[in-house]
C-alpha positions in Angstrom: 59.0 59.7 121.8 62.6 60.6 122.5 64.5 63.3 120.7 68.3 63.4 120.1 70.2 65.5 122.5 71.4 68.8 121.0 75.2 69.1 120.3 77.4 70.7 122.9 77.8 74.5 122.7 81.3 74.4 121.4 80.2 72.0 118.6 77.4 74.4 117.7 79.8 77.3 117.7 82.3 75.5 115.5 79.5 74.5 113.1 78.4 78.1 112.9 81.9 79.3 112.4 82.3 76.7 109.6 79.2 78.0 107.9 80.5 81.5 108.2 84.0 80.6 107.0 82.5 79.0 103.8 81.5 82.6 102.7 84.5 83.8 100.8 86.1 87.2 101.6 85.2 88.4 98.1 81.6 87.7 98.7 81.7 89.3 102.1 83.2 92.5 100.5 80.5 92.4 97.8 77.7 92.0 100.4 79.2 94.7 102.6 79.4 97.2 99.7 75.8 96.4 98.6 74.5 96.7 102.2 76.2 100.0 102.8 74.9 101.4 99.5 71.4 100.0 100.2 71.4 101.7 103.6 72.6 105.0 102.1 70.1 104.8 99.2 67.3 103.9 101.6 68.1 106.9 103.9 68.3 109.3 100.9 65.2 107.9 99.3 63.1 108.2 102.5 64.4 111.7 103.1 63.6 112.8 99.5 60.2 111.2 99.6 59.3 112.8 102.9 60.6 116.2 101.7 58.7 116.0 98.4 55.6 114.7 100.1 55.5 117.5 102.6 56.3 120.1 99.9 53.5 118.9 97.6 50.9 118.8 100.3 51.9 122.2 101.6 51.7 123.5 98.0 48.1 122.1 97.7 47.1 123.6 101.0 48.6 127.0 100.2 47.0 127.1 96.8 43.7 126.0 98.1 43.7 128.5 101.0 44.7 131.3 98.7 41.9 130.5 96.2 39.4 130.3 99.0 40.4 133.7 100.5 40.3 135.3 97.0 36.8 133.8 96.4 35.5 134.9 99.8 36.8 138.4 99.3 35.8 138.6 95.6 32.7 140.2 94.0 29.2 138.7 94.4 26.6 138.0 91.8 22.8 137.5 92.2 21.4 134.2 91.2 17.9 133.5 89.8 16.6 132.9 93.3 17.9 136.3 94.3 20.8 135.0 96.4 24.2 136.7 96.3 27.0 134.2 95.7 30.7 134.6 94.9 31.7 134.9 91.3 34.1 132.0 91.9 31.1 129.7 91.8 31.1 130.1 88.1 34.9 130.4 87.3 36.4 127.8 89.7 38.1 125.0 87.8 39.3 121.7 89.5 37.8 123.0 92.7 34.5 122.4 94.4 33.0 125.4 96.1 29.9 126.3 98.3 28.8 128.8 101.0 27.7 127.4 104.3 25.6 129.6 106.6 25.6 129.5 110.3 22.3 127.6 110.5 23.7 124.9 108.3 22.2 125.8 104.9 24.5 125.1 102.0 24.4 127.2 98.8 26.3 126.4 95.7 26.6 124.3 92.6 25.3 120.7 92.6 28.8 119.3 92.8 29.6 120.6 96.2 32.5 120.0 98.6 31.8 117.9 101.7 31.0 119.8 104.8 31.3 118.9 108.5 31.3 120.5 111.9 34.7 122.0 111.2 33.3 124.2 108.4 30.2 124.9 110.4 32.4 126.2 113.3 34.0 128.7 110.8 30.5 129.8 109.6 29.4 130.5 113.2 32.6 132.4 113.9 33.9 129.8 116.4 37.2 129.3 114.5 38.9 131.6 112.0 39.8 128.9 109.4 39.7 125.1 109.0 41.7 122.8 106.8 41.2 119.1 106.7 41.4 115.9 104.5 38.1 114.3 103.7 38.7 110.5 103.4 35.4 109.9 101.7 36.2 112.1 98.7 40.0 111.9 99.0 40.3 115.7 98.9 41.5 118.6 101.0 38.8 120.9 102.3 39.3 124.5 103.5 36.8 126.8 105.0 37.2 130.6 105.4 34.7 133.3 106.7 32.7 135.2 104.1 30.4 137.9 105.1 28.2 137.7 108.2 27.5 134.2 109.7 28.7 132.3 106.7 31.8 130.4 105.5 33.1 129.7 102.0 34.0 126.0 101.7 36.4 124.9 98.9 37.9 121.5 98.2 40.6 120.2 95.9 41.2 116.5 94.9 44.4 114.8 96.1 44.6 112.2 93.2 47.1 114.3 91.1 49.4 114.8 94.1 49.2 111.1 95.1 50.0 110.1 91.5 53.1 112.3 91.5 54.2 110.8 94.8 53.6 107.3 93.4 55.7 108.0 90.4 58.4 109.5 92.6 58.3 106.2 94.7 58.8 104.1 91.6 61.7 106.3 90.4 63.4 106.1 93.8 63.0 102.3 94.0 64.2 101.7 90.5 67.2 104.1 90.9 68.0 102.8 94.3 67.9 99.2 93.1 70.2 100.1 90.2 72.6 101.8 92.6 72.7 98.8 94.8 73.4 96.5 91.8 76.0 98.8 90.6 77.6 98.9 94.1 77.6 95.1 94.3 79.3 94.9 90.9 81.8 97.5 91.9 82.4 95.8 95.2 83.0 92.5 93.4 85.4 94.1 91.0 87.3 95.9 93.8 87.4 92.7 95.9 88.6 90.7 93.0 91.4 93.1 92.1 92.3 93.7 95.8 92.4 90.1 96.7 94.4 89.0 93.6 97.7 89.4 95.6 96.2 87.4 98.4 95.2 84.7 96.0 98.8 84.6 94.7 100.0 84.3 98.3 97.6 81.5 98.9 98.7 79.7 95.7 102.4 80.2 96.7 101.8 78.8 100.2 99.9 75.8 98.7 102.7 75.3 96.2 105.3 75.4 99.0 103.3 72.9 101.0 102.9 70.5 98.1 106.2 70.8 96.2 108.6 72.5 98.6 109.3 75.1 95.9 110.4 78.3 97.6 110.6 80.6 94.6 109.5 84.2 95.4 106.3 85.5 93.8 106.2 88.7 91.7 105.4 92.0 93.6 103.4 94.7 92.0 102.5 98.1 93.5 103.5 99.7 96.8 100.3 99.2 99.0 99.8 97.1 102.1 99.3 93.9 100.0 102.6 94.6 98.1 104.4 94.9 101.4 102.7 91.7 102.6 103.9 90.0 99.5 107.4 91.4 100.0 107.4 90.1 103.6 106.2 86.7 102.4 109.0 86.6 99.8 111.5 87.4 102.6 110.1 84.5 104.6 110.5 82.2 101.6 114.1 83.4 101.1 114.9 82.9 104.7 113.3 79.4 104.6 115.3 78.6 101.4 118.5 79.7 103.1 117.7 77.6 106.2 117.1 74.6 104.0 120.3 75.2 102.1 122.2 75.5 105.4 120.7 72.2 106.6 121.4 70.5 103.4 125.1 71.6 103.5 125.3 70.6 107.2 124.0 67.2 106.5 126.2 66.7 103.4 129.3 68.0 105.2 128.5 65.9 108.3 128.0 62.8 106.2 131.4 63.4 104.5 133.2 64.0 107.8 131.5 61.0 109.5 132.3 58.6 106.6 136.1 58.4 107.2 136.2 57.7 111.0 133.2 55.3 110.7 135.0 53.4 107.9 138.2 53.2 109.9 136.3 52.2 113.0 134.4 49.5 111.2 137.6 48.1 109.6 139.4 47.9 113.0 136.4 46.2 114.6 136.1 43.7 111.8 139.8 42.8 112.1 139.5 42.4 115.9 136.4 40.2 115.5 138.0 38.1 112.7 141.1 37.5 114.9 138.9 36.2 117.7 137.4 33.5 115.6 138.7 29.9 116.0 141.4 29.0 113.6 142.0 32.6 112.5 145.5 34.1 112.6 146.1 35.8 115.9 147.2 39.4 116.3 150.2 40.3 118.4 149.6 42.3 121.6 151.3 45.3 120.1 148.9 45.2 117.1 145.9 44.7 119.3 147.0 47.6 121.5 147.5 49.8 118.5 144.1 48.9 117.1 142.3 49.5 120.4 144.0 52.8 120.7 143.0 53.6 117.2 139.4 52.6 118.0 139.4 54.7 121.1 140.7 57.8 119.2 138.1 57.3 116.5 135.3 57.0 119.1 136.5 60.2 120.8 136.6 61.9 117.4 133.1 60.8 116.6 131.8 61.9 120.0 133.4 65.4 119.5 132.1 65.6 116.0 128.5 64.7 117.1 128.8 67.2 120.0 129.9 69.9 117.6 127.1 69.1 115.2 124.5 69.3 118.0 125.9 72.6 119.1 126.0 74.0 115.6 122.4 72.9 115.0 121.4 74.6 118.2 123.1 77.8 117.2 121.3 77.7 113.8 118.0 78.0 115.6 117.0 81.6 116.4 117.0 82.3 120.1 116.0 85.3 122.2 119.0 87.1 123.7 117.9 89.1 126.7 120.0 88.1 129.7 122.7 90.4 131.1 126.1 88.6 131.0 129.4 89.6 132.6 131.8 88.6 129.8 134.8 88.5 132.3 133.0 85.7 134.3 132.3 83.8 131.0 135.9 84.0 129.9 137.2 82.9 133.4 134.9 79.8 133.3 136.1 78.9 129.8 139.7 79.5 130.9 139.4 77.0 133.8 138.1 74.3 131.4 140.8 75.1 128.8 143.6 74.8 131.4 142.4 71.4 132.5 142.4 70.2 128.9 145.8 71.7 128.1 147.9 71.6 131.2 151.2 72.0 129.3 150.3 75.3 127.8 150.7 78.7 129.6 147.8 81.1 129.4 148.4 84.8 129.6 145.1 86.6 130.4 144.3 90.3 130.5 140.7 91.2 131.0 138.8 94.4 131.3 135.2 94.7 132.5 132.5 94.2 129.9 128.7 93.6 130.2 126.4 92.6 127.4 123.0 91.1 126.7 123.4 87.5 125.6 123.4 83.8 126.1 126.1 83.0 128.7 126.3 79.3 127.7 126.8 80.0 124.0 129.4 82.7 124.7 131.3 80.3 127.0 131.3 77.7 124.3 132.7 80.2 121.8 135.5 81.4 124.1 136.4 77.8 125.0 136.6 76.9 121.3 139.0 79.8 120.7 141.2 78.7 123.7 141.1 75.0 122.6 142.1 76.0 119.1 145.0 78.1 120.3 146.2 75.4 122.7 146.0 72.8 120.0 148.4 74.8 117.7 150.7 75.9 120.5 153.7 73.7 121.2 154.4 72.1 124.6 155.4 74.9 127.0 154.0 77.5 124.6 152.0 80.5 125.6 148.4 81.5 124.7 147.6 85.2 125.1 144.0 86.4 125.6 142.9 90.0 125.9 139.5 91.5 126.5 139.4 95.3 126.1 137.0 97.9 124.7 137.6 99.3 121.2 137.0 103.0 120.8 136.5 102.9 117.1 133.5 100.6 117.1 132.3 100.9 120.7 132.5 97.1 121.0 134.6 94.8 123.2 137.4 92.9 121.4 138.3 89.4 122.6 141.8 88.5 121.2 143.3 85.0 121.4 146.9 84.6 120.1 148.9 81.4 120.0 152.5 80.6 119.6 152.0 78.1 116.8 152.8 78.3 113.0 149.9 80.7 112.3 147.3 80.6 109.6 148.3 81.0 106.0 147.0 84.0 104.1 145.1 81.8 101.7 143.3 80.0 104.6 142.3 83.0 106.7 139.0 83.8 104.8 137.8 80.2 105.3 138.9 79.2 108.8 135.4 80.1 110.2 133.6 78.0 107.6 132.0 74.7 108.5 134.3 71.6 108.3 137.0 73.7 106.7 140.5 72.4 107.6 143.7 73.5 106.1 146.2 71.1 104.8 148.3 71.6 108.0 145.3 70.9 110.2 144.1 67.7 108.6 146.5 65.4 110.5 145.4 66.9 113.8 142.3 65.8 115.7 139.2 68.0 115.3 136.0 68.3 113.3 136.5 71.7 111.7 133.4 73.0 113.4 134.8 74.8 116.4 135.6 78.2 114.8 132.3 78.1 112.8 130.5 77.9 116.1 132.5 80.9 117.3 131.3 82.8 114.2 127.7 81.9 114.6 127.7 82.9 118.3 129.3 86.2 117.5 126.9 87.0 114.7 123.9 86.0 116.8 124.9 88.5 119.4 125.5 91.3 116.9 129.3 90.9 116.7 131.9 89.6 114.2 135.0 87.5 113.9 138.4 88.0 112.2 141.5 85.9 111.7 145.1 87.3 111.2 148.7 87.0 112.4 149.7 87.6 116.0 152.8 89.7 116.9 154.2 86.5 118.5 154.1 84.9 115.1 151.2 82.5 115.6 147.5 82.9 114.7 145.4 85.8 116.0 141.7 85.3 116.3 139.4 88.2 117.3 135.8 88.3 118.3 134.0 91.6 118.5 130.9 91.9 120.7 128.6 94.8 121.6 127.9 95.9 125.2 129.2 98.3 127.8 131.6 98.5 130.7 129.0 98.3 133.5 125.5 97.0 134.2 124.2 100.6 134.6 125.2 101.6 131.1 123.9 98.3 129.6 120.5 98.9 131.2 
């Protein structure tokens, strides 16, 4: 007969974990409370039972020994057969009593205590006293010397003591069981009340997964679960803001892409229609203009897609932990800007500045500032760039000023918004995303941006960044 092979260890472990995970946290808290109380009750009950047990048996022994000594030392009376016996023979109640001689003769009432070698040893003077439990009669037996070569033997039944201990056991079991049930009920109530915020968090997470509803959940109290709920709400708010930014980005990108795509499609359809047999032909000048228009639109689309990709990358949180020499970053961006705008003069004044950041993102932001200044400066104009520390804030300020018409006061609060283009900028090429990328890079590095009017009369754009003047201070 063949037997199926056992499952692999990892499958066995996963099955065991699955069985364990099916026990809810509330039930685990209930069982934990019940087990802890059961252990405590068991320890207290055992300790109480042992203490009472020893105390009762010690009391029986002390009382029995004391009565036996009193009887042995008490007065004697003469019986009908002329034997002298202790008076206790006739007054002992709830006790059995007799006198055992050294030769083994027992004198006493018919209902006598059991005797053994231990009592005989006391009668012969071999031991001073004996105390034992007789299993046959279920009694305690004591023997003490009385007179010459004799011992007084007395016994007391153990049934009353055992009944008391039995009653105590029942009381301890009943009270312990009631305490365990009460602890289980209290554990269930505490677990239910304590896990209610966790259940709300679970329901909120399931609601987000099913419906995408990112509404925060109510917060009550100031304990750890309340702080967890507050953190969860903060996560929901951040997620909602991220979704809103993505929605606006997609909506704005669709709006900006619609115009060049429509124009590009129109030009291509005209070119294709003119190439069909029998269709009116276009002049070389018209064809050249249309091809130039198509090329400009493709260039604009490429720039727009590149800016969108860069903006989406900047939207993603990234770790910033690399030491960056801002002067090197500015010089690399400046070389690229000069190649793009050879007819504009750049006046550069840089002071050393080191910071922790992303060199690629910072270079893109500086290049966007230079491209924007070069675009607005006339042919032969001058773009001034300065990098210097600012004592008031402890940051470095990167200023870029152009010699163009400047930014109107009404447009300055919005120039760093996505896809914002003033009425003067709409005829010029561009996607309206360059300065918004500058703003995001600055804020991701703990800085800020500002737009104003330059002393030269053009626009002045400032980017403030934290850092220090040397690598030693930065570390």
